[in-house]
Every structure is written in structure tokens, then in C-alpha cells.
C-alpha positions as CSV (number, residue, x, y, z in Angstrom):
1,X,-0.5,32.7,-19.8
2,X,-2.1,30.3,-17.3
3,X,-0.7,29.4,-13.9
4,X,-2.2,26.2,-12.4
5,X,-1.5,25.8,-8.7
6,X,-2.2,22.2,-7.6
7,X,-1.0,22.6,-4.0
8,X,1.7,24.5,-2.3
9,X,4.6,23.8,-2.6
10,X,3.7,21.4,-5.4
11,X,2.3,23.2,-8.4
12,X,2.4,23.3,-12.1
13,X,2.3,25.9,-14.9
14,X,0.9,25.8,-18.4
15,X,2.9,27.1,-21.3
16,X,0.7,28.5,-24.0
17,X,3.3,29.8,-26.4
18,X,6.9,30.7,-27.1
19,X,6.5,34.1,-25.5
20,X,5.3,32.8,-22.3
21,X,7.7,32.8,-19.4
22,X,6.4,32.2,-15.9
23,X,6.6,34.7,-13.1
24,X,9.6,34.3,-10.8
25,X,7.4,33.2,-7.9
26,X,5.5,30.7,-10.0
27,X,8.6,29.4,-11.6
28,X,10.2,28.9,-8.1
29,X,7.4,26.8,-6.7
30,X,6.3,25.0,-9.9
31,X,7.2,21.4,-10.1
32,X,5.6,20.3,-13.4
33,X,5.3,22.2,-16.7
34,X,2.4,21.5,-19.2
35,X,2.2,22.4,-22.8
36,X,-0.5,22.2,-25.5
37,X,0.1,19.4,-28.0
38,X,-1.9,20.9,-30.8
39,X,-1.7,24.7,-30.4
40,X,1.5,24.8,-28.4
41,X,4.8,25.8,-30.0
42,X,7.9,23.6,-30.2
43,X,9.6,25.8,-27.7
44,X,6.9,25.3,-25.1
45,X,6.8,21.5,-25.7
46,X,10.6,21.2,-25.2
47,X,10.5,23.2,-22.0
48,X,7.6,21.2,-20.6
49,X,7.4,18.0,-18.6
50,X,4.0,16.9,-19.8
51,X,2.3,17.6,-23.2
52,X,-1.5,17.6,-23.4
53,X,-2.1,15.9,-26.7
54,X,-5.8,16.8,-26.9
55,X,-5.3,20.4,-25.6
56,X,-8.0,19.7,-23.0
57,X,-7.3,21.0,-19.5
58,X,-9.6,18.2,-18.1
59,X,-6.8,15.8,-19.0
60,X,-4.7,17.4,-16.2
61,X,-7.3,16.3,-13.7
62,X,-7.4,12.8,-15.0
63,X,-3.6,12.6,-15.0
64,X,-3.6,13.6,-11.3
65,X,-6.3,11.0,-10.4
66,X,-4.5,8.2,-12.2
67,X,-1.1,9.1,-10.8
68,X,-2.3,9.3,-7.3
69,X,-4.2,6.1,-7.7
70,X,-1.1,4.2,-9.0
71,X,1.0,5.6,-6.1
72,X,-1.6,4.6,-3.5
73,X,-1.8,1.1,-5.1
74,X,1.9,0.7,-4.6
75,X,1.6,1.7,-1.0
76,X,-1.2,-0.7,-0.5
77,X,0.8,-3.5,-1.9
78,X,3.8,-2.7,0.2
79,X,1.7,-2.6,3.4
80,X,0.2,-6.0,2.6
81,X,3.4,-7.6,1.5
82,X,5.5,-6.4,4.4
83,X,2.9,-7.6,6.9
84,X,2.8,-11.1,5.4
85,X,6.5,-11.5,5.0
86,X,7.4,-10.3,8.5
87,X,4.7,-12.6,10.1
88,X,5.9,-15.7,8.1
89,X,9.5,-15.1,8.9
90,X,9.0,-14.5,12.7
91,X,6.5,-17.3,12.9
92,X,8.9,-19.8,11.4
93,X,11.8,-18.5,13.6
94,X,9.8,-18.5,16.9
95,X,8.2,-21.8,16.1
96,X,11.5,-23.4,15.4
97,X,12.8,-22.1,18.7
98,X,9.8,-23.4,20.7
99,X,8.9,-26.7,19.0
100,X,12.0,-27.2,16.9
101,X,10.0,-27.0,13.7
102,X,8.2,-24.4,11.7
103,X,4.4,-24.4,12.2
104,X,4.0,-23.7,8.5
105,X,5.2,-26.4,6.0
106,X,7.1,-25.6,2.8
107,X,4.1,-26.3,0.5
108,X,1.9,-24.2,2.7
109,X,4.3,-21.3,2.5
110,X,4.2,-21.6,-1.3
111,X,0.4,-21.2,-1.2
112,X,0.7,-18.2,1.1
113,X,3.3,-16.5,-1.2
114,X,1.0,-17.2,-4.1
115,X,-1.8,-15.4,-2.4
116,X,0.5,-12.5,-1.4
117,X,2.4,-12.0,-4.7
118,X,-0.2,-12.8,-7.3
119,X,-3.8,-13.0,-6.1
120,X,-4.0,-10.3,-3.4
121,X,-1.6,-7.9,-5.2
122,X,-3.5,-8.2,-8.4
123,X,-6.7,-7.4,-6.5
124,X,-5.1,-4.4,-4.7
125,X,-3.4,-2.9,-7.7
126,X,-6.5,-2.9,-10.0
127,X,-8.4,-0.1,-8.3
128,X,-10.4,2.4,-10.3
129,X,-9.5,6.0,-9.4
130,X,-12.2,8.2,-7.9
131,X,-12.6,12.0,-7.5
132,X,-12.0,11.6,-3.8
133,X,-8.3,11.3,-4.6
134,X,-8.3,15.0,-5.7
135,X,-9.2,16.1,-2.1
136,X,-6.1,14.4,-0.7
137,X,-2.8,16.4,-0.2
138,X,-0.2,15.6,-2.9
139,X,2.9,13.6,-2.1
140,X,6.3,15.3,-2.0
141,X,9.2,13.7,-3.8
142,X,11.3,13.4,-0.7
143,X,8.4,12.0,1.3
144,X,9.0,8.3,2.3
145,X,6.8,5.9,0.5
146,X,6.0,4.1,3.8
147,X,4.1,6.6,5.9
148,X,3.8,6.7,9.6
149,X,0.2,5.4,9.3
150,X,1.4,2.5,7.2
151,X,4.1,1.7,9.7
152,X,1.6,1.7,12.5
153,X,-0.6,-0.8,10.6
154,X,2.3,-3.0,9.6
155,X,3.6,-3.3,13.2
156,X,0.2,-3.5,14.7
157,X,-1.1,-6.3,12.4
158,X,2.2,-8.2,12.7
159,X,2.1,-8.2,16.5
160,X,-1.6,-9.3,16.5
161,X,-1.2,-12.1,14.0
162,X,1.9,-13.4,15.8
163,X,0.1,-13.4,19.1
164,X,-2.9,-15.3,17.6
165,X,-0.7,-18.0,15.9
166,X,1.5,-18.5,19.0
167,X,-1.7,-18.8,21.1
168,X,-3.0,-21.6,18.9
169,X,0.5,-23.2,18.8
170,X,0.9,-23.3,22.6
171,X,-2.7,-23.4,23.9
172,X,-4.6,-24.7,20.9
173,X,-4.7,-28.4,21.9
174,X,-6.3,-27.6,25.3
175,X,-8.6,-24.8,24.2
176,X,-10.0,-26.6,21.1
177,X,-9.7,-30.1,22.5
178,X,-7.5,-31.4,19.7
179,X,-4.3,-33.6,19.6
180,X,-1.0,-31.8,20.0
181,X,0.5,-31.6,16.6
182,X,4.0,-30.7,17.7
183,X,6.6,-33.2,16.3
184,X,7.8,-36.0,18.4
185,X,11.4,-37.2,18.0
186,X,11.7,-34.8,15.0
187,X,9.0,-36.6,13.2
188,X,6.2,-34.4,11.8
189,X,2.7,-35.8,11.2
190,X,-0.2,-33.9,9.8
191,X,-2.7,-32.8,12.5
192,X,-5.7,-30.6,13.1
193,X,-3.5,-28.6,15.4
194,X,-1.1,-27.4,12.7
195,X,-3.9,-27.3,10.1
196,X,-5.7,-24.7,12.2
197,X,-2.5,-22.6,12.4
198,X,-2.2,-22.7,8.6
199,X,-5.9,-22.0,8.1
200,X,-6.1,-19.1,10.6
201,X,-3.0,-17.4,9.1
202,X,-4.4,-17.6,5.5
203,X,-7.8,-16.3,6.6
204,X,-6.2,-13.4,8.6
205,X,-4.1,-12.6,5.4
206,X,-7.3,-12.6,3.3
207,X,-9.1,-10.3,5.7
208,X,-6.1,-8.1,6.0
209,X,-6.2,-7.6,2.3
210,X,-9.5,-5.8,2.8
211,X,-7.8,-3.6,5.4
212,X,-5.0,-2.7,3.0
213,X,-7.5,-1.2,0.6
214,X,-7.4,1.9,2.8
215,X,-4.0,3.4,3.9
216,X,-5.1,6.7,5.4
217,X,-6.9,5.5,8.6
218,X,-10.3,5.4,6.9
219,X,-12.9,3.8,9.1
220,X,-15.1,2.4,6.3
221,X,-12.7,-0.2,4.7
222,X,-15.6,-1.5,2.5
223,X,-16.2,1.8,0.8
224,X,-16.1,1.3,-3.0
225,X,-15.4,-2.4,-2.8
226,X,-18.6,-3.2,-4.8
227,X,-17.1,-1.2,-7.7
228,X,-14.0,-3.4,-7.8
229,X,-15.3,-6.7,-9.1
230,X,-11.8,-8.0,-9.6
231,X,-11.0,-7.6,-6.0
232,X,-13.9,-9.4,-4.4
233,X,-13.9,-11.9,-7.2
234,X,-10.3,-12.9,-6.5
235,X,-11.0,-12.8,-2.8
236,X,-14.0,-15.2,-3.0
237,X,-12.1,-17.6,-5.3
238,X,-9.1,-17.7,-3.0
239,X,-11.4,-18.4,0.0
240,X,-13.0,-21.3,-1.8
241,X,-9.7,-22.7,-2.9
242,X,-8.5,-22.5,0.7
243,X,-11.5,-24.6,1.8
244,X,-10.7,-27.2,-0.8
245,X,-7.0,-27.4,0.1
246,X,-7.7,-27.9,3.8
247,X,-10.6,-30.4,3.4
248,X,-9.5,-32.4,0.4
249,X,-5.7,-32.0,-0.1
250,X,-4.4,-33.4,3.1
251,X,-1.6,-35.4,1.5
252,X,-0.2,-32.5,-0.6
253,X,-0.5,-29.7,1.9
254,X,0.1,-31.7,5.1
255,X,-3.4,-30.9,6.4
256,X,-6.2,-32.7,8.2
257,X,-9.8,-31.9,7.5
258,X,-11.3,-29.6,10.1
259,X,-14.7,-29.9,11.6
260,X,-17.4,-27.3,11.3
261,X,-16.8,-25.9,14.8
262,X,-13.1,-25.5,14.0
263,X,-13.9,-23.7,10.8
264,X,-16.0,-21.3,12.9
265,X,-13.1,-20.6,15.2
266,X,-10.8,-20.0,12.2
267,X,-13.3,-17.5,10.7
268,X,-13.6,-15.7,14.0
269,X,-9.8,-15.2,14.1
270,X,-9.9,-14.0,10.5
271,X,-12.7,-11.5,11.0
272,X,-11.0,-10.3,14.2
273,X,-8.3,-8.7,12.0
274,X,-11.0,-6.2,10.7
275,X,-11.9,-5.3,14.3
276,X,-8.2,-5.0,15.2
277,X,-7.7,-2.6,12.3
278,X,-10.4,-0.3,13.7
279,X,-8.7,-0.3,17.0
280,X,-5.4,0.7,15.3
281,X,-7.2,3.6,13.7
282,X,-7.8,5.1,17.1
283,X,-4.1,5.3,17.8
284,X,-3.1,8.9,16.8
285,X,-0.2,9.4,14.4
286,X,1.7,12.6,14.5
287,X,2.3,14.1,11.0
288,X,5.1,16.5,12.1
289,X,8.8,15.8,11.6
290,X,10.9,15.0,14.7
291,X,11.9,18.0,16.8
292,X,15.7,17.6,16.6
293,X,16.2,20.0,13.7
294,X,14.6,17.6,11.2
295,X,12.0,20.3,10.1
296,X,14.8,22.7,9.1
297,X,16.6,20.0,7.2
298,X,13.3,19.1,5.5
299,X,12.6,22.7,4.4
300,X,16.2,23.1,3.2
301,X,16.1,19.9,1.2
302,X,12.8,20.8,-0.4
303,X,14.0,24.3,-1.2
304,X,17.3,22.9,-2.7
305,X,15.4,20.4,-4.8
306,X,13.2,23.1,-6.2
307,X,16.2,25.3,-7.0
308,X,17.9,22.5,-8.9
309,X,14.7,21.8,-10.8
310,X,14.3,25.4,-11.7
311,X,17.9,25.8,-12.9
312,X,17.5,22.8,-15.1
313,X,14.6,24.3,-17.0
314,X,15.4,26.1,-20.3
315,X,13.4,29.2,-19.3
316,X,15.3,29.6,-16.0
317,X,18.0,31.7,-17.6
318,X,15.4,34.1,-19.0
319,X,14.2,34.9,-15.5
320,X,17.7,36.2,-14.6
321,X,17.7,38.7,-17.5
322,X,17.6,42.2,-16.1
323,X,15.7,43.4,-19.2
324,X,12.9,40.8,-18.7
325,X,9.5,42.5,-18.2
326,X,7.6,40.5,-15.5
327,X,4.4,42.3,-16.3
328,X,4.3,41.1,-19.9
């Protein structure tokens, strides 16, 4: 009879045989039941949630690592996708209100969504789990997938990227000494002005993908990046393709080749996203529930969920038997 407590109130118990019934306290707080695949009985397997095929307890540790890694990868993808989507929509809307046309062309948006949905997501999802995941607190089932820290990053980066793009849209011609690319008589012509807007947004998106590798306010966003060759490989390839599109695909992507100085400015705006992320890390995020009775509701909801899970287990009825010996 082995009771494995992962974290309170999230825990698990291991069924070693048919005669094993968990203690009432353990059964109340346990969320997952394990059973041995080779030596375990059929009764234990049917009453369990997970079966260890190799009868190796180390498999539990690996399962926890991979499950937390997958869940964190989903959160990283959501943070990255929501930021890009919100910025694109607001930029197109505000640009249409100011200059009566979107600063980003249709083909350019297709390239941005290709980066967001395929390249960057593939790089973010393929992350090798590490033992550091075991030191983190487990996620509760009723805990929202978008945490307060993620919401802070999404809102913060959205505001910053919008400010940068609107700054280039309105003040770019004077600051960078380029022709105003805003359409005249509803006729749009490719210009260095709008090319810089497109290029800056793509570079900020690429550098923000590095920020999204860490979703718990970690300061060192480059930690472990050398072990993920797929991530930096896709990142470098995307950056090279962006240079080719801007410099040599002017007709298809409505771009005009930029000078070396303009590329330096675009890179500075892109790298500034990394610095802005460090500033966002300094903003404290409360981890407590709101005061207006939400904590009581949270505790009741968690307790009710545990009770429903316990009642659904086959061995739950055995714990109610008055002849059951808890010391066995």
C-alpha cells in the first residue's frame, strides 16, 4: 500500500493489489489513481486512472514532466497567438481610421499568420521537458489556462507594439527622412514607409516568440534555448526569409527595399521587445483570488469537484462500509 502525494490538494495513490483500499483522507484528496501493469490485479487496473506498464515508479516522474511540458507549451502558444492577433486586428482598425487604409497589406498578413500559426508555434511546442518542471506547483483543473502573468504579458506587449507601429505610421516620414507612404486619393503605392511598418512588426513578432518561451516571469528568457535546435533553427530561417521578402519580393509583398540604416532601426525596434519584457517582469502580479467572496467559492468548487471524483471511483463505496478496517 503506497500513497504518493504529489502536491496538496493534488495527489495520487498507487494501487498494489485487490485488497488495497486507500485511507479516507488519502482517498479524499487524491486526484489520480495508479496501478501496476504487470503485477497489479484486474481490480486495481479497473479502479485506476493510469496504469504503469513497466511497473516502474520512475515512469510517474516522467509522466508528470511530459504532462506539465505539454500544458506549458499550450500556454506559450496561446500567449504568442493572442498577442499577434490582437495587434494585427487593432493595427488594421486604427490604421483604417487614421489613413483610411490598413498599414499591413493582405499578402503581408498571410506571411504574418504563417509565422504565427506554423513556424513559431512549431518552435514553441517542440520543447524538451526538464527536471525544473517538477519544482513548479501543479495546475488545478479549475484554474484558468490564461494566468494573470500571461494576461499581463499579452496586454503589455500589445500596447507596446501598437505604440511602436503607430509611431512609425504617423511620425516615421519625418524621423527617418522617408516619403510618406499613406495613400493619396485611395491609391496605394509601395513605399519604404509602409515597408518599415511591416518589417518592424515581423521582427517584433519574432523576438516576442523568444519571450513566450518563458511564461512564469523568468528573467533569463534564453535559458535552455541552445538545447532546442528546432526553435532557433526555425527562428533563423524565418529571419532570413523576411530579409529576402523585403529586399527582393517588392512586387508580390508590396515592399520597397530598405537601406542598411533602416534595417538597423527595424532591428532596434525588434530587440526592444526583449527589454520591454524585462520591464513587464518587474510589475507584480497578485496570485490571490479577488476579495469579494471568490476565495470561498473557489474552495467550495474544489471540494465539490473532489467529492464528485471520489464518488465516481469503484472503491468509494468501500470507504463507507462500517465494517471496513482502516488499519489494514
